[in-house]
DRENDO-1510 file (C-alpha; in Angstrom, 1 decimal, always signed):
<recs>
REC; n; res; u; v; w
REC; 1; MET; +41.7; +99.3; +68.1 .
REC; 2; ASN; +38.4; +100.9; +66.9 .
REC; 3; THR; +37.6; +103.3; +64.1 .
REC; 4; ARG; +35.1; +106.1; +63.7 .
REC; 5; LEU; +34.3; +108.3; +60.7 .
REC; 6; ALA; +35.1; +112.0; +60.5 .
REC; 7; GLY; +33.5; +113.1; +57.2 .
REC; 8; ASN; +34.5; +110.3; +54.8 .
REC; 9; ILE; +37.9; +109.7; +56.5 .
REC; 10; PRO; +38.3; +106.9; +59.1 .
REC; 11; VAL; +40.0; +108.1; +62.2 .
REC; 12; VAL; +41.9; +105.8; +64.5 .
REC; 13; SER; +41.0; +105.7; +68.2 .
REC; 14; THR; +42.8; +103.5; +70.6 .
REC; 15; VAL; +42.6; +102.3; +74.2 .
REC; 16; LYS; +44.4; +104.5; +76.7 .
REC; 17; ILE; +47.2; +102.4; +78.2 .
REC; 18; ARG; +47.0; +102.2; +82.0 .
REC; 19; THR; +50.0; +103.4; +84.1 .
REC; 20; LYS; +50.4; +99.9; +85.5 .
REC; 21; GLU; +51.0; +98.4; +82.1 .
REC; 22; LYS; +53.3; +101.2; +81.1 .
REC; 23; LEU; +55.4; +100.5; +84.2 .
REC; 24; GLY; +55.2; +96.8; +83.5 .
REC; 25; TYR; +56.5; +97.3; +80.0 .
REC; 26; ALA; +59.2; +99.6; +81.1 .
REC; 27; THR; +60.4; +97.1; +83.7 .
REC; 28; GLY; +61.6; +94.9; +80.7 .
REC; 29; ASP; +64.1; +97.6; +79.6 .
REC; 30; LEU; +65.3; +98.0; +83.2 .
REC; 31; ALA; +66.1; +94.3; +83.1 .
REC; 32; CYS; +67.8; +94.4; +79.8 .
REC; 33; ASN; +70.0; +97.3; +80.9 .
REC; 34; PHE; +71.1; +95.6; +84.0 .
REC; 35; ILE; +72.9; +93.3; +81.7 .
REC; 36; TYR; +73.4; +95.3; +78.5 .
REC; 37; GLN; +74.7; +98.4; +80.2 .
REC; 38; THR; +77.1; +96.3; +82.3 .
REC; 39; VAL; +78.4; +94.7; +79.1 .
REC; 40; SER; +78.5; +98.0; +77.1 .
REC; 41; SER; +80.3; +100.0; +79.8 .
REC; 42; TYR; +82.6; +97.4; +81.5 .
REC; 43; LEU; +83.2; +94.3; +79.3 .
REC; 44; LEU; +86.1; +95.9; +77.4 .
REC; 45; PHE; +87.7; +97.0; +80.6 .
REC; 46; PHE; +87.1; +93.6; +82.1 .
REC; 47; TYR; +88.7; +91.9; +79.2 .
REC; 48; THR; +91.8; +94.1; +79.1 .
REC; 49; ASP; +92.4; +94.6; +82.8 .
REC; 50; VAL; +90.9; +91.6; +84.5 .
REC; 51; PHE; +90.5; +88.7; +82.0 .
REC; 52; GLY; +93.8; +89.4; +80.4 .
REC; 53; ILE; +93.1; +90.1; +76.7 .
REC; 54; THR; +95.0; +92.8; +74.8 .
REC; 55; ALA; +93.0; +95.9; +73.8 .
REC; 56; ALA; +93.6; +95.1; +70.1 .
REC; 57; ALA; +92.3; +91.5; +70.5 .
REC; 58; ALA; +89.3; +92.7; +72.4 .
REC; 59; GLY; +88.5; +95.3; +69.9 .
REC; 60; LEU; +88.7; +92.9; +67.0 .
REC; 61; MET; +86.5; +90.4; +68.9 .
REC; 62; PHE; +83.9; +93.1; +69.5 .
REC; 63; LEU; +83.8; +93.8; +65.8 .
REC; 64; ILE; +83.5; +90.1; +64.7 .
REC; 65; VAL; +81.0; +89.1; +67.3 .
REC; 66; ARG; +78.7; +92.1; +66.7 .
REC; 67; PHE; +78.9; +91.5; +63.0 .
REC; 68; ILE; +77.8; +87.9; +63.4 .
REC; 69; ASP; +75.1; +89.1; +65.8 .
REC; 70; ALA; +73.9; +91.8; +63.4 .
REC; 71; VAL; +73.7; +89.3; +60.5 .
REC; 72; LEU; +71.6; +86.9; +62.6 .
REC; 73; ASP; +69.1; +89.6; +63.7 .
REC; 74; PRO; +67.0; +89.7; +60.6 .
REC; 75; PHE; +66.5; +85.9; +60.8 .
REC; 76; ILE; +65.5; +86.3; +64.5 .
REC; 77; GLY; +63.1; +89.0; +63.5 .
REC; 78; THR; +61.5; +86.8; +60.8 .
REC; 79; LEU; +61.1; +84.0; +63.4 .
REC; 80; VAL; +59.5; +86.4; +65.8 .
REC; 81; ASP; +56.9; +87.6; +63.2 .
REC; 82; LYS; +56.0; +83.9; +62.6 .
REC; 83; THR; +55.4; +83.3; +66.3 .
REC; 84; ASN; +51.7; +82.8; +67.3 .
REC; 85; THR; +51.0; +81.5; +70.8 .
REC; 86; LYS; +48.4; +81.9; +73.4 .
REC; 87; TYR; +50.6; +84.5; +75.0 .
REC; 88; GLY; +50.9; +86.5; +71.8 .
REC; 89; ARG; +53.6; +87.1; +69.3 .
REC; 90; PHE; +56.3; +88.9; +71.4 .
REC; 91; ARG; +55.7; +88.3; +75.1 .
REC; 92; PRO; +56.6; +84.6; +75.2 .
REC; 93; TYR; +60.3; +85.5; +74.5 .
REC; 94; LEU; +60.4; +87.5; +77.7 .
REC; 95; LEU; +59.2; +84.5; +79.7 .
REC; 96; TYR; +61.3; +81.8; +78.2 .
REC; 97; GLY; +64.5; +83.8; +77.4 .
REC; 98; ALA; +65.0; +85.5; +80.8 .
REC; 99; PHE; +67.2; +83.0; +82.6 .
REC; 100; PRO; +69.2; +81.8; +79.6 .
REC; 101; PHE; +70.1; +85.5; +79.0 .
REC; 102; ALA; +71.2; +86.0; +82.6 .
REC; 103; GLY; +73.2; +82.8; +82.6 .
REC; 104; VAL; +75.2; +83.6; +79.6 .
REC; 105; ALA; +75.9; +87.1; +80.9 .
REC; 106; ILE; +77.4; +85.6; +84.1 .
REC; 107; LEU; +79.6; +83.3; +82.0 .
REC; 108; CYS; +80.9; +86.4; +80.1 .
REC; 109; PHE; +82.2; +87.8; +83.3 .
REC; 110; THR; +83.7; +84.6; +84.5 .
REC; 111; THR; +87.5; +84.0; +84.3 .
REC; 112; PRO; +88.3; +80.4; +83.7 .
REC; 113; GLY; +91.8; +78.9; +84.4 .
REC; 114; PHE; +92.6; +78.4; +80.7 .
REC; 115; SER; +95.7; +79.1; +78.7 .
REC; 116; ASP; +95.7; +82.5; +76.9 .
REC; 117; PRO; +94.6; +81.1; +73.5 .
REC; 118; MET; +91.8; +79.1; +75.1 .
REC; 119; LYS; +90.7; +82.1; +77.2 .
REC; 120; LEU; +90.3; +84.0; +73.9 .
REC; 121; VAL; +88.2; +81.2; +72.5 .
REC; 122; TYR; +86.1; +81.1; +75.7 .
REC; 123; ALA; +85.5; +84.9; +75.4 .
REC; 124; TYR; +84.4; +84.6; +71.8 .
REC; 125; VAL; +82.0; +81.7; +72.5 .
REC; 126; THR; +80.4; +83.3; +75.6 .
REC; 127; TYR; +80.1; +86.8; +74.0 .
REC; 128; ILE; +78.5; +85.4; +70.8 .
REC; 129; LEU; +76.0; +83.5; +73.0 .
REC; 130; LEU; +75.3; +86.6; +75.0 .
REC; 131; SER; +74.7; +88.6; +71.8 .
REC; 132; ILE; +72.3; +86.0; +70.4 .
REC; 133; THR; +70.3; +85.6; +73.6 .
REC; 134; TYR; +70.1; +89.4; +73.9 .
REC; 135; SER; +68.6; +89.6; +70.4 .
REC; 136; VAL; +66.1; +86.8; +71.2 .
REC; 137; ILE; +64.9; +88.9; +74.2 .
REC; 138; ASN; +65.3; +92.5; +72.8 .
REC; 139; ILE; +63.8; +92.2; +69.3 .
REC; 140; PRO; +60.4; +91.0; +70.5 .
REC; 141; TYR; +60.6; +93.2; +73.6 .
REC; 142; THR; +61.1; +96.4; +71.6 .
REC; 143; ALA; +58.5; +95.2; +68.9 .
REC; 144; LEU; +56.0; +94.8; +71.7 .
REC; 145; THR; +55.5; +98.6; +71.7 .
REC; 146; SER; +53.8; +98.4; +68.3 .
REC; 147; ALA; +51.6; +95.6; +69.5 .
REC; 148; ILE; +50.4; +97.5; +72.6 .
REC; 149; THR; +49.1; +100.6; +70.8 .
REC; 150; GLN; +49.2; +102.5; +67.5 .
REC; 151; ASP; +48.3; +105.9; +69.1 .
REC; 152; ASN; +51.4; +108.1; +68.6 .
REC; 153; LYS; +50.9; +110.0; +71.9 .
REC; 154; GLU; +50.6; +106.7; +73.8 .
REC; 155; VAL; +53.7; +105.4; +72.0 .
REC; 156; VAL; +55.7; +108.4; +73.1 .
REC; 157; SER; +54.3; +108.1; +76.6 .
REC; 158; LEU; +55.0; +104.4; +76.7 .
REC; 159; THR; +58.5; +105.0; +75.3 .
REC; 160; SER; +59.2; +107.7; +77.9 .
REC; 161; TYR; +58.3; +105.3; +80.7 .
REC; 162; ARG; +60.6; +102.7; +79.0 .
REC; 163; MET; +63.5; +105.1; +78.6 .
REC; 164; LEU; +63.1; +106.3; +82.2 .
REC; 165; PHE; +63.5; +102.8; +83.4 .
REC; 166; SER; +66.2; +102.1; +80.9 .
REC; 167; ASN; +68.3; +105.0; +82.1 .
REC; 168; THR; +67.5; +104.2; +85.7 .
REC; 169; GLY; +69.0; +100.8; +84.9 .
REC; 170; GLY; +72.0; +102.6; +83.4 .
REC; 171; LEU; +72.3; +104.8; +86.5 .
REC; 172; ILE; +72.2; +101.7; +88.8 .
REC; 173; VAL; +74.8; +100.0; +86.6 .
REC; 174; SER; +77.1; +103.1; +86.2 .
REC; 175; PHE; +77.2; +103.7; +90.0 .
REC; 176; GLY; +76.5; +100.2; +91.4 .
REC; 177; VAL; +78.6; +97.9; +89.3 .
REC; 178; PRO; +82.0; +99.5; +90.1 .
REC; 179; LEU; +80.9; +99.8; +93.7 .
REC; 180; LEU; +79.8; +96.1; +94.0 .
REC; 181; ALA; +82.8; +94.9; +92.0 .
REC; 182; GLY; +85.1; +96.7; +94.5 .
REC; 183; ILE; +83.2; +95.4; +97.5 .
REC; 184; PHE; +83.2; +91.8; +96.4 .
REC; 185; THR; +86.8; +92.1; +95.3 .
REC; 186; ASN; +87.8; +93.2; +98.8 .
REC; 187; LEU; +85.7; +90.4; +100.4 .
REC; 188; THR; +87.0; +87.6; +98.2 .
REC; 189; GLY; +90.5; +88.9; +97.6 .
REC; 190; THR; +90.2; +88.3; +93.8 .
REC; 191; THR; +89.2; +90.8; +91.2 .
REC; 192; SER; +87.8; +88.3; +88.8 .
REC; 193; THR; +85.6; +86.8; +91.5 .
REC; 194; GLY; +84.4; +90.2; +92.4 .
REC; 195; TRP; +83.2; +90.9; +88.9 .
REC; 196; GLN; +81.6; +87.5; +88.5 .
REC; 197; ILE; +79.5; +87.9; +91.7 .
REC; 198; THR; +78.5; +91.4; +90.6 .
REC; 199; MET; +77.3; +90.2; +87.2 .
REC; 200; SER; +75.5; +87.3; +88.9 .
REC; 201; ILE; +73.5; +89.8; +90.9 .
REC; 202; MET; +72.7; +92.0; +87.9 .
REC; 203; GLY; +71.7; +89.0; +85.7 .
REC; 204; ILE; +69.4; +87.2; +88.2 .
REC; 205; VAL; +67.6; +90.4; +89.1 .
REC; 206; GLY; +67.2; +91.2; +85.4 .
REC; 207; ALA; +65.7; +87.8; +84.7 .
REC; 208; PHE; +63.0; +88.2; +87.3 .
REC; 209; LEU; +62.2; +91.7; +86.0 .
REC; 210; LEU; +61.7; +90.3; +82.5 .
REC; 211; ILE; +59.2; +87.8; +83.8 .
REC; 212; TYR; +57.4; +90.6; +85.6 .
REC; 213; SER; +57.2; +92.5; +82.4 .
REC; 214; PHE; +55.7; +89.5; +80.6 .
REC; 215; TYR; +52.9; +89.2; +83.1 .
REC; 216; ASN; +52.0; +92.9; +83.1 .
REC; 217; THR; +51.7; +93.7; +79.4 .
REC; 218; LYS; +49.1; +92.9; +76.7 .
REC; 219; GLU; +49.2; +92.7; +72.9 .
REC; 220; ARG; +46.2; +94.6; +71.3 .
REC; 221; VAL; +47.0; +95.5; +67.7 .
REC; 222; PRO; +45.5; +92.9; +65.5 .
REC; 223; ILE; +47.7; +90.9; +63.1 .
REC; 224; SER; +46.4; +89.3; +59.9 .
REC; 225; HIS; +46.8; +85.5; +59.8 .
REC; 226; LYS; +46.0; +85.2; +56.1 .
REC; 227; GLU; +48.5; +83.1; +54.1 .
REC; 228; GLU; +49.3; +86.0; +51.7 .
REC; 229; ASP; +50.2; +88.3; +54.7 .
REC; 230; LYS; +52.7; +85.9; +56.3 .
REC; 231; ILE; +56.1; +87.3; +56.9 .
REC; 232; THR; +59.0; +85.9; +54.9 .
REC; 233; PHE; +62.7; +86.7; +54.8 .
REC; 234; LYS; +62.3; +88.7; +51.6 .
REC; 235; ASP; +60.1; +91.2; +53.5 .
REC; 236; ILE; +63.4; +92.6; +54.9 .
REC; 237; PHE; +64.4; +93.8; +51.5 .
REC; 238; ILE; +60.9; +95.0; +50.7 .
REC; 239; GLN; +60.9; +97.2; +53.8 .
REC; 240; LEU; +64.3; +98.6; +53.0 .
REC; 241; LYS; +63.2; +99.4; +49.5 .
REC; 242; SER; +59.8; +101.0; +50.3 .
REC; 243; ASN; +60.1; +102.4; +53.8 .
REC; 244; ARG; +62.2; +105.6; +53.7 .
REC; 245; PRO; +61.4; +106.7; +57.3 .
REC; 246; LEU; +62.8; +103.3; +58.4 .
REC; 247; LEU; +66.1; +103.9; +56.5 .
REC; 248; ILE; +66.6; +107.2; +58.3 .
REC; 249; VAL; +65.8; +105.7; +61.7 .
REC; 250; CYS; +68.3; +102.9; +60.9 .
REC; 251; LEU; +71.0; +105.6; +60.2 .
REC; 252; PHE; +70.2; +107.2; +63.5 .
REC; 253; PHE; +70.8; +103.9; +65.3 .
REC; 254; ILE; +74.1; +103.3; +63.6 .
REC; 255; LEU; +75.4; +106.7; +64.5 .
REC; 256; ASN; +73.7; +107.4; +67.8 .
REC; 257; PHE; +74.4; +104.1; +69.5 .
REC; 258; GLY; +77.8; +103.7; +67.9 .
REC; 259; VAL; +78.7; +107.0; +69.6 .
REC; 260; ASN; +77.2; +105.9; +72.9 .
REC; 261; SER; +79.2; +102.6; +72.8 .
REC; 262; ILE; +82.5; +104.6; +72.2 .
REC; 263; VAL; +81.8; +107.1; +74.9 .
REC; 264; ASN; +80.6; +104.6; +77.5 .
REC; 265; SER; +83.5; +102.1; +77.0 .
REC; 266; VAL; +86.2; +104.8; +77.0 .
REC; 267; GLY; +84.8; +106.8; +79.9 .
REC; 268; ILE; +86.4; +104.4; +82.5 .
REC; 269; TYR; +89.8; +104.8; +80.8 .
REC; 270; TYR; +89.4; +108.6; +80.7 .
REC; 271; VAL; +88.6; +109.0; +84.3 .
REC; 272; THR; +91.2; +106.4; +85.5 .
REC; 273; TYR; +94.1; +107.7; +83.4 .
REC; 274; ASN; +93.5; +111.2; +82.0 .
REC; 275; VAL; +91.7; +112.6; +85.1 .
REC; 276; GLY; +93.8; +110.3; +87.4 .
REC; 277; ARG; +90.9; +109.7; +89.7 .
REC; 278; PRO; +89.6; +106.1; +89.4 .
REC; 279; GLU; +87.5; +106.5; +92.5 .
REC; 280; LEU; +85.3; +109.0; +90.4 .
REC; 281; VAL; +84.4; +106.4; +87.7 .
REC; 282; LYS; +81.1; +105.6; +89.4 .
REC; 283; TRP; +80.2; +109.3; +89.7 .
REC; 284; TYR; +81.2; +109.9; +86.1 .
REC; 285; GLY; +79.0; +107.1; +85.0 .
REC; 286; LEU; +76.2; +108.3; +87.2 .
REC; 287; LEU; +76.2; +111.7; +85.4 .
REC; 288; GLY; +75.7; +109.9; +82.2 .
REC; 289; THR; +72.3; +108.5; +83.2 .
REC; 290; LEU; +71.0; +110.7; +86.1 .
REC; 291; PRO; +69.5; +113.4; +83.8 .
REC; 292; ALA; +67.1; +110.7; +82.5 .
REC; 293; LEU; +65.1; +110.9; +85.8 .
REC; 294; ILE; +64.1; +114.4; +84.9 .
REC; 295; LEU; +64.1; +114.2; +81.1 .
REC; 296; MET; +62.1; +111.1; +80.4 .
REC; 297; PRO; +58.9; +112.1; +82.2 .
REC; 298; LEU; +59.1; +115.4; +80.3 .
REC; 299; MET; +59.6; +113.8; +76.8 .
REC; 300; PRO; +55.8; +113.7; +75.9 .
REC; 301; MET; +55.6; +117.4; +76.8 .
REC; 302; MET; +58.8; +118.2; +74.8 .
REC; 303; TYR; +57.4; +116.3; +71.8 .
REC; 304; LYS; +54.1; +118.2; +72.0 .
REC; 305; TRP; +55.9; +121.5; +72.2 .
REC; 306; MET; +58.7; +121.0; +69.6 .
REC; 307; GLY; +57.7; +118.2; +67.3 .
REC; 308; LYS; +60.0; +115.5; +66.1 .
REC; 309; LYS; +62.6; +117.2; +64.1 .
REC; 310; LYS; +63.1; +120.2; +66.4 .
REC; 311; LEU; +63.3; +117.9; +69.4 .
REC; 312; LEU; +66.0; +115.7; +67.8 .
REC; 313; PHE; +68.0; +118.7; +66.4 .
REC; 314; THR; +68.1; +120.3; +69.9 .
REC; 315; ALA; +69.1; +117.1; +71.7 .
REC; 316; LEU; +71.8; +116.2; +69.2 .
REC; 317; SER; +73.2; +119.8; +69.3 .
REC; 318; CYS; +73.4; +119.5; +73.1 .
REC; 319; LYS; +75.2; +116.2; +72.7 .
REC; 320; ALA; +77.8; +117.6; +70.3 .
REC; 321; ILE; +78.4; +120.7; +72.5 .
REC; 322; GLY; +79.1; +118.5; +75.5 .
REC; 323; LEU; +81.5; +116.2; +73.6 .
REC; 324; ILE; +83.5; +119.2; +72.2 .
REC; 325; ALA; +83.6; +120.7; +75.7 .
REC; 326; LEU; +85.1; +117.5; +77.1 .
REC; 327; PHE; +87.9; +117.8; +74.5 .
REC; 328; VAL; +88.6; +121.4; +75.3 .
REC; 329; VAL; +88.4; +121.3; +79.1 .
REC; 330; PRO; +91.6; +120.2; +80.8 .
REC; 331; ALA; +91.2; +116.8; +82.6 .
REC; 332; SER; +92.5; +118.3; +85.8 .
REC; 333; MET; +89.5; +120.6; +86.0 .
REC; 334; VAL; +87.1; +118.0; +87.4 .
REC; 335; PRO; +84.0; +120.2; +88.0 .
REC; 336; LEU; +84.1; +121.4; +84.4 .
REC; 337; VAL; +84.7; +117.8; +83.1 .
REC; 338; PHE; +81.6; +116.7; +85.0 .
REC; 339; ALA; +79.6; +119.7; +83.8 .
REC; 340; SER; +80.6; +118.8; +80.2 .
REC; 341; ARG; +79.7; +115.2; +80.8 .
REC; 342; ALA; +76.2; +116.3; +82.0 .
REC; 343; ILE; +75.6; +118.5; +79.0 .
REC; 344; ALA; +76.5; +115.6; +76.6 .
REC; 345; ALA; +74.3; +113.2; +78.7 .
REC; 346; ILE; +71.2; +115.4; +78.4 .
REC; 347; GLY; +71.5; +115.4; +74.6 .
REC; 348; THR; +72.3; +111.7; +74.5 .
REC; 349; ILE; +69.4; +110.6; +76.7 .
REC; 350; THR; +66.8; +112.7; +74.9 .
REC; 351; ALA; +67.9; +111.8; +71.4 .
REC; 352; GLY; +68.3; +108.1; +72.2 .
REC; 353; GLY; +64.9; +107.9; +74.0 .
REC; 354; PHE; +63.0; +109.7; +71.2 .
REC; 355; THR; +64.6; +107.7; +68.5 .
REC; 356; TRP; +63.1; +104.5; +69.9 .
REC; 357; ALA; +59.7; +106.2; +69.8 .
REC; 358; LEU; +60.0; +106.7; +66.0 .
REC; 359; ILE; +60.1; +102.9; +65.3 .
REC; 360; PRO; +56.4; +102.1; +65.8 .
REC; 361; GLU; +55.3; +104.7; +63.2 .
REC; 362; THR; +57.8; +103.3; +60.7 .
REC; 363; ILE; +56.0; +99.9; +61.2 .
REC; 364; ASP; +52.7; +101.7; +60.4 .
REC; 365; TYR; +54.2; +103.2; +57.3 .
REC; 366; GLY; +55.7; +99.9; +56.2 .
REC; 367; GLU; +52.3; +98.3; +56.6 .
REC; 368; TYR; +50.7; +101.1; +54.6 .
REC; 369; LYS; +53.3; +100.7; +51.8 .
REC; 370; THR; +53.5; +96.9; +51.7 .
REC; 371; GLY; +50.3; +95.6; +53.2 .
REC; 372; LYS; +52.2; +93.6; +55.9 .
REC; 373; ARG; +52.7; +94.6; +59.5 .
REC; 374; ALA; +56.3; +93.3; +59.8 .
REC; 375; SER; +57.0; +94.4; +63.4 .
REC; 376; GLY; +59.6; +91.8; +64.2 .
REC; 377; VAL; +61.4; +92.3; +60.8 .
REC; 378; ILE; +61.5; +96.1; +61.3 .
REC; 379; TYR; +62.8; +95.8; +64.8 .
REC; 380; ALA; +65.3; +93.3; +63.7 .
REC; 381; LEU; +66.5; +95.6; +60.9 .
REC; 382; VAL; +66.8; +98.4; +63.5 .
REC; 383; GLY; +68.6; +96.0; +65.7 .
REC; 384; PHE; +71.0; +95.1; +62.8 .
REC; 385; PHE; +71.9; +98.7; +62.3 .
REC; 386; PHE; +72.0; +99.3; +66.1 .
REC; 387; LYS; +74.5; +96.5; +66.4 .
REC; 388; PHE; +76.4; +97.6; +63.3 .
REC; 389; GLY; +76.9; +100.9; +65.1 .
REC; 390; MET; +77.8; +99.1; +68.3 .
REC; 391; ALA; +80.4; +97.1; +66.2 .
REC; 392; ILE; +81.9; +100.3; +65.0 .
REC; 393; GLY; +81.8; +101.7; +68.5 .
REC; 394; GLY; +83.3; +98.5; +69.8 .
REC; 395; ILE; +86.3; +98.2; +67.6 .
REC; 396; ILE; +87.2; +101.9; +67.4 .
REC; 397; PRO; +88.3; +102.3; +71.1 .
REC; 398; GLY; +90.3; +99.1; +71.2 .
REC; 399; LEU; +92.2; +99.8; +67.9 .
REC; 400; ILE; +92.8; +103.5; +68.6 .
REC; 401; LEU; +94.0; +102.7; +72.2 .
REC; 402; ALA; +96.4; +100.1; +70.9 .
REC; 403; ASN; +97.7; +102.4; +68.1 .
REC; 404; PHE; +98.3; +105.2; +70.6 .
REC; 405; GLY; +100.3; +102.9; +72.9 .
REC; 406; TYR; +97.8; +102.1; +75.7 .
REC; 407; VAL; +99.1; +99.4; +78.1 .
REC; 408; SER; +96.8; +98.3; +80.9 .
REC; 409; ASN; +97.5; +98.9; +84.6 .
REC; 410; GLN; +100.3; +101.3; +84.3 .
REC; 411; ILE; +100.9; +105.1; +84.0 .
REC; 412; GLN; +100.1; +106.0; +80.4 .
REC; 413; THR; +102.2; +108.1; +78.0 .
REC; 414; ALA; +101.1; +111.5; +76.8 .
REC; 415; THR; +100.4; +109.9; +73.4 .
REC; 416; ALA; +98.1; +107.2; +75.0 .
REC; 417; LEU; +96.3; +109.9; +77.0 .
REC; 418; HIS; +95.7; +111.9; +73.9 .
REC; 419; GLY; +94.4; +108.8; +72.1 .
REC; 420; ILE; +91.9; +108.2; +75.0 .
REC; 421; LEU; +90.7; +111.8; +74.8 .
REC; 422; ILE; +90.1; +112.0; +71.0 .
REC; 423; THR; +88.4; +108.6; +71.0 .
REC; 424; MET; +85.9; +109.8; +73.6 .
REC; 425; THR; +85.2; +113.3; +72.2 .
REC; 426; ILE; +86.2; +114.2; +68.6 .
REC; 427; ILE; +85.4; +111.0; +66.8 .
REC; 428; PRO; +81.9; +110.7; +68.5 .
REC; 429; ALA; +81.2; +114.4; +67.7 .
REC; 430; VAL; +81.8; +113.9; +64.0 .
REC; 431; PHE; +79.2; +111.1; +64.0 .
REC; 432; VAL; +76.7; +113.4; +65.8 .
REC; 433; LEU; +77.1; +116.1; +63.1 .
REC; 434; ILE; +76.2; +113.5; +60.5 .
REC; 435; GLU; +73.0; +112.7; +62.5 .
REC; 436; LEU; +72.1; +116.4; +62.6 .
REC; 437; PHE; +72.3; +116.5; +58.8 .
REC; 438; ALA; +70.2; +113.3; +58.4 .
REC; 439; ILE; +67.2; +114.7; +60.4 .
REC; 440; TYR; +66.1; +116.7; +57.4 .
REC; 441; PHE; +65.4; +113.6; +55.3 .
REC; 442; TYR; +62.9; +112.1; +57.7 .
REC; 443; ASN; +59.6; +112.6; +55.9 .
REC; 444; LEU; +57.0; +111.1; +58.3 .
REC; 445; ASP; +55.7; +114.1; +60.3 .
REC; 446; GLU; +52.7; +114.1; +62.6 .
REC; 447; LYS; +50.2; +114.9; +59.9 .
REC; 448; GLU; +51.5; +112.3; +57.5 .
REC; 449; HIS; +51.4; +109.6; +60.2 .
REC; 450; LYS; +47.8; +110.4; +61.0 .
REC; 451; ARG; +47.0; +110.0; +57.3 .
REC; 452; VAL; +48.7; +106.7; +57.2 .
REC; 453; LEU; +46.8; +105.4; +60.2 .
REC; 454; SER; +43.5; +106.5; +58.7 .
REC; 455; ALA; +44.3; +104.7; +55.5 .
REC; 456; LEU; +45.2; +101.5; +57.4 .
REC; 457; SER; +41.9; +101.8; +59.3 .
REC; 458; ALA; +40.0; +102.1; +56.1 .
REC; 459; ARG; +41.5; +98.9; +54.8 .
REC; 460; LYS; +40.6; +97.0; +57.9 .
</recs>
């Protein structure tokens, strides 16, 4: 990063990031989503309909595991900020964590010949290990954005590449995982083996993509190594106290990704039982990610045209409309169901992608307010609230389905079908409305961010 003077105000100028590096960085999210999206979309279904755990037990497990995982994230973020190697602060985790991450994911989709109590213990242990290894990969990976560049336009561009690849990974998972699971189930004659082989393919490919991302990115933003600037655990609370934009972003993550978790995990139930067309599951999942191929390349232009708040408000409004439409449209009207799904997906993808682009500027703001560039801590905090939202999103479907009388692998009662419907539509829509209200409290607009960067440049 260099600075020049405009009058008496230092102005930040940054290196333009090459397309090759943006693609290399984005490949990391493609890798993470091969595993994460498979877990998010299909692990609950795998546990209830293949592994043999009740919906209530699986829902409670999701809550407990994600709570443990969320509590550990700030410690992992502090560890990441203390890292200093020849490869940088964040990139080494991609190199050394890739294959452990893939291996634990495969174990999660493996059905051992244990008794029912021991199977539940096995599920807890493997899911906890998966969540920890995901954090060890994902916290430094997402923090890497702030180390590549501080230029807000480049951050949005970098994030748009990343979200394009992320949603491409989601698209491949949504369509490919049910397809592969069906193929390998038919070839092996065992449903559990079909899922295990499918997860093995997704995990191994993901591990190699993470290593590719490591070799094709570079950390540029300088970090102070003075003793007084070293990151400690108490910096978590300092950031929460002084960094208002970060608090709003954390709220977005609780609500936005909690909603996504609910909608993704219940979608397979809705199509299988409400629509009564299980063969359409892969197409329904495909519609949830396909719009990203168009939207993500356009995100820098939309940001330039509308700005932060208007872009987020428009995207979230679209998401709410799509969810409410899914509630109103009869499940038998498949074209309208799919159209509603597409409308909700457009809002989901745009809001989710742009929310990630806000984090690097909260790191700049946090450095401006506290004097420390706590990238790992801030991404860990975001990860904590992200996973807290995921925990809410994980337990809600299991508990509501159980309370409405859902029983796996049989024709559902009208009450159970209604439970599936409101879990996937009305409950998420309420969360989206809260997000729309929270937008107005985000106080770091484009002009304020430029002022913050100029002040940071003057200090350096």
